[in-house]
N, C-alpha and C positions, 0 to 999 in steps of 0.2 A: 503494499502499499503506499501511494506516496505521500508525503509530506508536503503541503500547502498555504507557505505562511500569510496573513493574510495584511504583513507589509508590503510586499511583495509588489509589482506592477509589470503586467503582464504584452506583450507584442502577440502578432499572431507569428511571424518568424522565431516565437519559440527563444527568441530574450527576457531579460527579466531584467527591473531597476527599483530602488531602493534609495530612497532619500538619509544617508545621515548626515545630519544639520546644514551644512552646505555642500554636497558632497555624495556624488551619485552613485551605487556601489554599481554593476552592472552583471550578468553573468547569461548563462543561458540551463532552460531544461534541465530537469531528466532525462525526458524525452531524450531530445536536440543529442545530448551526452550519449546514447544509447544508441542513437542513428550515424552518429557520429565512428564510435569505436575508439581504437587507438587515435591519438593527438602523433602527430609527426615532427608538427613547428607549429607556432605563437607567437605574433608580433604584437608587443604594443606598446600601446604610448606609453612615453617621459610620465612622469612622476608629475604633476600638478597639472597636464593640458587641460583646453577646453576642448569644450564640442560642442557645435551648436546639433539643435535636434534633426536625426535623421542622415548626421553623418555620419560616415564608418569611421566605427574607432580602435577596433582590432580584427586581426585578420588568424582564421586558424585553418590549418591542412590534415587531416585525417584522413586515413586510408583508405578514404570513400572519395576522397578532394578539397577539394578547398573551399570555404566560406569566408564572404566579410560581415563583419559585424559592427 
């Protein structure tokens, strides 16, 4: 059974976001993790980087291909 915290906001593309003070923490759902399988590459932004809504934040590459989130 999956755990769905009430403080997360979800996108239809399986990303989630949570506001912690003036910082937004983002991640991907358990379902997306299962679909991606093993990650082989992750490109993260610099600490403190700022982004606009809808802007690409991270690149994930898995054994099944790559995804930009």
